[in-house]
N, C-alpha and C positions, 0 to 999 in steps of 0.2 A: 627069443623073440626073433622072427624073420625080419631083416630089413630089406625092403623092396626099393627098387631104383627111385630116386627122387625125381618126379616129373618136371620140377621146375629147372632141372638141368638138361632136359631133353633138347636136341637141336636138329635141324634140318641135315639130312644125309646120314644120321646116326643109324646103326644096325642094332635092332632090338629083337628078342627071341632067341632061336638056335643059332649058334655062331656059323653053322655050315650052310644054313638055309635061312637067312635072317629076313625079316622085314625092314625095308628101308624108309625111314621117315621122310616124307615129302613135304608137307606143310601142315601147321596146326589148324584146327577148325574151331577151337574154343579158346577163350581169352585165358583161361588158367593152363593151357597146354595139356589138359587131360585127354583130349580127342585129337587125332591126327589122320590125315590121308597118308597111307603108306602103300609101298609097292612090294609085291611078293609073287614071284614065279611068273612074272611078265603081266601081272594083274595088279589093279589098285584096290585097296580096301580102306575101310574106315575102321580104326582100332581105338578103343576107349580104355585107358589105363585105369588100373584100382587106385583109389585115393584113400589112404589109410585113415585120415581124419574124418571120413563120411560115413563109414559103417565098417561092418566085418567082412573080411576077405572070403570066408566060407560063404556068405551070402551073396558076395559077387559072383564068386564061381558057380554055385548052384542056380543063380538067377540066369546067367548067360547060358548055362546048359539047358534051362527050361525054354528059354525063348528061342533056342536054336532049332526047335521042334517047329516053329511057325512056318507056314507055306501059303502065300497068297500073291497073286499078281500086283496087288496094290500095297505090298509090303516089301521092302528091300530085305533080302535073305540075311539071316544071322547064322553064324558059324560057332562051333564049340570054342571055348576060351583057351587061351594060352596061359600055362601056370608053371612056373619054375621058382626056384629060391631068389631070383633076382627080378623077374618080370612076371606080372599079371596083367592080362588085357583080354578084352572081349573083341570080337571081330565081326564085321558085317560088310555086305557089298556096298560099292559105292553107286550112287544113283545120279544119272545125268540130269539134263533140264536146267530149269532155274526155281530158286525157292518161291514159295508162295508169297512171301513178303514182296519180292521183287515183281513177280506177276501182277499182282494185284495194284501194283504202283502205276500201271498203265490204265487202271480204272478208278481213278480217285472218286467218282460218284457212284461206283458199283458196276459190276460187269454184266453184259447181257444175259438173259435167263438161260439160253442154251449153253453158254460157257460155264456158268455156274454148275449145272447139272452134269456137264461133262468132268468137271473138276471133282466134284464130291460123290458122284454115284459109286464109283468102285470103292472108295473109301468108307462109305456107309455100309457097304455089304461086307467089306473085310472086318469092320469093327463089330458089326452084329455077329458075325461068324466066331470071331475070336472071343467076345464077350460070353457067349454061349459056352465056352470051355474055360471060362474064368481067367482069360488072359486080357490084358488091356495095354494101351499105349502108355498112359501116365504122364506125359509132358507135352500134349498135342498143342502146338502153336504155329505160327507162320513159318518158323524155321525148321519145323519137323516135318513139312511137306514139300516135296519137289514137283514141279509141273513139267511132264514129259509128253510132248505132243498133245497138250491140252487136258491131260489126265493126270490126276493128283495121285501121288505115290507117298507112302508114309515111310520115313526113316527113323531109325533108333528106336523102335518098338520095345518097350519094356526095359531100355538100357539102364534106367536109373532107379528101378524098384528096390534094389538092394540098399540104397541110401536111406538114412535116418529121416531125412527130408529133402524136399526138392526146393532149391532156391532160384533166384533171378539169374543166377549163372546157368541153369539147365533149362530154364523156360520164361518166356515173357510174362511178367506178373499180371498184365492186363487180361491174361487167359486163366488166372489161378482161380479155380472153383472156391467156394467159401470154405470148404472143408481143409483147403490147403493153408487157410490163414490161421488155424488153430495151432495151439502148442504141439500138439500130436496129430500129424497129418493122417487122414483117413483116406488112402487111396484105393480106388475100385473102378470097375467098368463104368459106373454112373458118372465118375469124373469125367471120363472121355465124352460122354453124352453133352455135358455142360460146355466143354471146349468146343465140341463139333458145332454147335448151335451158335456159339459166338463167332467162330470162323465163318459160318455160313453167312451170317449177318454182315461181317466184313466184306465178304464177296459181293452180297446183293446191295450194300450201301456205301461200300468204300472202307478202306482199312482204319480211317479215322474214327470210325464208330466204335471201335474197341476202347477209346477213351472214355465213353459214356457207360456207366456201371448199372443202370437201371433199365428195364423194358419201357417204362414210361417215358424215357428219354428218346426213344426210337419214334420215327414218323408214324403217323395215323394210317398211313396206306402206302402201297408200293405200285409204281406204274405197270410192272410185269404181272402182278399177281391179284386175284380176286380178293375182295375184303375178308371173305372167310378164311382163306389160305393164310393171309397176313396176320389174322387175330390168332390162328393157332400157332403160327411161328413165333410171334411175340410171347405167347403164353408158354411154349417150350423153351423159351430162352430165360425165363425167370430162375433166379438162383436157388430157390428151394428145390430139394431132391425130388418131392412128390410132383413137381411140375415138369421134370425133364421127360423127354420122350422114350418110351420104352423100346421103340425100334427105329433106328436111323434109316432103315429101307423104307419105312412108312413115310417118313419126312420127305424122302426123294421122290417117292411115288407121287405125293401130293404136289410137289414143284413141277414134276414132269407133266402132270395132267394140265397145268397152267401154260405148258408151251403150246397147247392145242386149243386154249380158250378162244373163242370167238373175240375179235377186237370190239371194244366198246366204241361205238360210233355215234354218240348223241350228237356231236358237233357236225360230222360229215353227212349224215342222212337227211336232217331236216331241209337243207338247200334243195336237194334233190326231190324230196317229197313235195316242198313247197312249189317248186316249178311245176310239177305234174298237177297239183290241184289247182294252181292259179291258172294253167292252160285250160283245165276243165272249166273252171269258173268263168274265164272270158268267153269260151265257147257257148256256155249257157246264157251268157248276158246277151251276146250277139243274136241268139235265137229269140230270147225273150223279149227283146226291145229292138225297135227299128229305128230308134232316134240315135243319129251319130253322136249327140253330144253326151247321151246316156252312156254310150258305150265308152267314150272318152273318158268321162268321169270315173266309171267304174274301173277301167284299166289304169287309171293313174292311182285310184285308191288301193287296188288290190296288187299291183305290180310297180311299185314306184321305182322308175329308173334302174330297173334289173333285167337287161336284155340278156336273153337266153345264151347267146354264144359266149359271153365273158366268163362265167363260171366253169363252162365246159373247157374253155382254154386254159383256165387256171389249173384245173385238175390234169390236164394233158401235160403241163409244164412241171409237174411233181417231180423231183429228181429221183432217178433210178439208183437202186443200190449198185455200188461198184462190185464187179466181180473180183474173185482172188487175183485174177490175171491183172486186171486194171489197178488193184492195190498194189500188187508187185511192182508194176511199171511205174507207179506213182513214187515208189521209194527212191531215195538219192542213188545216183549211180556210184558215187564215190562217198565213202564214209571214213571219218576219222574221229573217234569219240574221246572226250576227256576222261582222264584218270582222277580218282578222288585226290591223290597226292600232287596234282598240278600239271602232270605231263599229259601226253597224248597216247592212245593205243596205235598200233600200226594202221596205216592207211589201208582200207580195203575195198575191192571193186566187186560190184554186184554181178552175179553170175546166174543167168536164167535157167529155168527147167528145160530139160531136153532128153533126147535118147541118142546113144552113140554106141560105135562098135569099140570094145576094148580089148587090147592085145596086139600081138605082132601080125599086122596085116601084110607085111612084105615078106614074111617067112624067112627072116634073117636072124631071129632072135633066139633066145634060148627056150628050153622046154617050159620054164616057168611063166613065159608069157603067152601060153596057149592052153586051151583053145581060144580062138577069138570068139567073143560073145557079145551079144547087145546087152546093154545095160540102160535102164531108166533112171532119170533124176527127176522125180516128180516135183521136188520143191527146190526153188532157187536158194542161193546162199551167197554169203560175201567171202572172197578169198583176198588174203593180203597181197597187195600190189607188189611188194618186195619181200625178199628173205629177211626174217627178224634180224635187226643190226645190233652191233654191240652196244650202241648208245641206249637201245630200247631194253636189251637184256640187262645191262649193266644197273639200270634204274631199278629193275625188279631184284636183282641179286642184292644190292645195297638195302632195299627196302625189307628184305626177308632175312637177311644175314647169311646169304650164301656166298662161298668163294667165287671171286670174279674168274672166268675161264681165261687161260692164256691166249693171246692173239699171235703167237709165233713171231713177234716182232714186226708185223705187216701194219699194225695200226688197228685203232678201234673205231669209234665214230660211225660212220655209214658203211663200214665193212660188215659182211654178214657175220653173225656171231658163229664161232666154231668151237670145237672141244667142249661139246655139250652132249650129254646123253639123252635118250628118249625120256628118261625120267625128268630130266632138267626142262625139256620142252613141254612136257605135259605140266609141270609146276608153273611154268611161265603162263600158259594158256589159263590155268586155274586162277592165278593172281589177276590176269586181265579181266576174267569174269567178275572177280570180287571188287576190282577197282571200278569197273563200268557198269555193274548191275546188269549186264548182257551175258549171253553165253558164247564163250571163245573156246575153241579146242583144236586139236590137230586136224588136217584133212583126212577124210577116208581116202583109200586108194583110188576109189571111183571118182571122187571130187577132183582129186589131184590129176589123174591122167585126163578126164574131161577138160579141166582147165588148161593143162599143157598142150593138149591137141588144139584147142580153140576152133573146132569144127573141122579139122584136118584129117586126112586118112593116110597121110605120108609119115616117114620115120621121124621127122622134125616139123613142127608147125609151119615152116617156110619151105619145105621140099624133102627130097629123099637124100640130098647130099649136104654136107656141112658147108655154110657160107660165112665168111668173115663178117663181123659186126653183129651177129646174132647169138653167139654162145661163147662162154669161156671154159675151154677144155684143154686137153693136150693135143696141140695142133689144130686149133679151131681158128687161128688167125688173129688173136688179140695179144696185147703186150703182156698179160698175165699168164698165158698159157704155160701150164707145167710149172710155174713159179710160185703163184699165190693166189689168194681170192682177189677179186676185184671189187670196188666200191659198187654196192647195189645200184641197178639201173644204167650200168655203164654200157650195156648193149641195148638193142632195139627191143620194144615190148611186142608181145604177140597181139593178135586182134581182139583179145579180151582185155587188154590194158595191163597184162601181168608181165613182170620182168624176171628174168634169170630162172624161168621154170627149167630150162635146159642148161645145165652147166653151173659155174661158179662154186656152189655147194650143193651137194646130194642132200635130200630133204627127208627127215623123218615123218612118217605118216602114222595114223592111229592103229592100222590093222595088224593082226598077227601074220607072219609069213606062212605062206602054203606053197608047196612045191610046184603047183600048177593051178589052173583055173577050173578043174573039175569040181563041180559042186559050188562054185562062187555065186555071190548073191546076184540076181538080176535087176535089183533095184537098189538104190543108194543107201547103203548102211555100212558099219564097221563089221569086218569079217574076222571074227575071234575063233578061237579053238579051246579045247579043253587043255591042252599043254601048249602054252604059248612061250616057247623058249627064245624066239626071235621076233623082232618087229621089222618094218619094211622101210627101205630107203629108196628113194625115186629121184631121177632127173640127172645123174652124173655130176662131175665137179671139174674144178680147174686141173685136177690130178689126173683124171680119166681120159682114156681115148675117146674119140667121137661116138663109137658105137654104144658106150655106155650111156651116153646123154640122149638116146632117142626117147620119144614119148612114151613107149611101152616098156622100157627097161625097169626092171625091179630086181633089187638083191636084199639080202638079210643081213642082220646084225643083232647081237645081243643088246637089250635095252640099256644096259649099265655102261656099255663102251662107249668111247669118244674118240674123235679123229679131228684132224686139222682141215679136213675136205667136207665135214658133215654139219649141216645146220637145219633149219626148219623154217616154216612159215605157218600161219595161223588161219583158221576159218571162223568168221563171226556168223553165227546161226541167226537165222530170221524167225523170230517166235511166230506161232500160229496166230496169235492175237493180232499181229500186224496184217495178216492176210485174211481176216474175218470181218465182214460188212459190220459197221457199228450198230446198225439197227436190228441185227439178229438177235 
């Protein structure tokens, strides 16, 4: 009998798989440590280990190979499994965004109809397509869907079909179809349809509706939907298999039709109609009767104390919907969110959308800074005001069982954390996301350079020559030059309110390294590549000469490497829902 590795002994930073090209465990995503985010070849993956007490290993491997065939934009890609005498695990792509559970938390009473349609439209199409080929998800719940730019993406499709039974370790029991409650679970595409309808109701009415088990417990109507549509949705939500919808695309078609349903205006129309009819009645009375007393009496009866201008003014004062720009401006300029464990996330500064020139505009840099090109940042974001400190990183390391990085004897506290790899920085950002319920990540190169420039076109945000008091580098004029890191915020901030963007420590960013900007994105996004051996560092450090600390300087390093002059900062993503008018 083959003895596979005990998943209870897995730990962060452990190498699994092939010794020469291993997966490096980053952090677990399940309570029992069966599922992890791991880094491999410069990319992140979700790997799910075989659990010997849950089913047969052959079923695990065959199932993983089968679901590696699935290709759809609403499904994160699955890859062939890894199988050896020690390790057995399946592998799939990591999906960004935030979980549906977190996303629906912003809408405790239900999301706007257009948001719901955007969330579930592609999921419905994907499920109908894979169901037609006898594939199905199998554990569709709030954690199995990620929301990326307002669109739902399914993760882990088919990952648990090899198991003899699905438990509440794999799926929220509130979403269990009735057939999952039997001694022998009968899992099939029709189970997905039940879960889909329950999730759809959670989006329309709020996540707490999942605590109600019967359609009779649902409200009798919905403000965004016609009575006929609502009646059909409630019927499709019933537990009996014969009531479940045959086509999820048809469900979404019905919902989409309600987006264009004329507003019911019983309360708005009568006052306007009444004024029109009353004016006509008054005119007829004046013509019919010559007596002033009759006119006054009729006017008082038919139009009691309702002067025409008043309701017109009231209508004119109806508040206008705020535009996305107004909603962005209304967000706090500086944000520092609480962590579940009692601490606080790094303080972040709001950065507005813009367009800027990226690259070496002074023609003094390396080839990798060219060609200069215009880049658009269509959506604002939050950038951390300071480099992540030892105090902040140490809290994460202790909470997740990671070793504390050495400080070279310079001190911890509010010094920027050093001796951390790109993988370490990624893991910290993922932990912040889990602790806050919001999305934190490393900056894109585009976000980093725009934030460092702060609307400047010079080598440094303050000019083309180094000035004392603005940067910490080798010969920048500070007491730490060429000696050590400085406490964060020791130098002046740039016009965006950000400190140490140039100097102190060089900072990891999200992107793969490319030798120049040929083919670079022209709109804000992570620039990846098929072979991502190196990641990008920006900003120069206490150890580097001034030329390395320019706004456009970029250099590469293998993501597993660490150095005493490398650190990082984070971006806090602004969700699309925060920029969507509430009445939509």
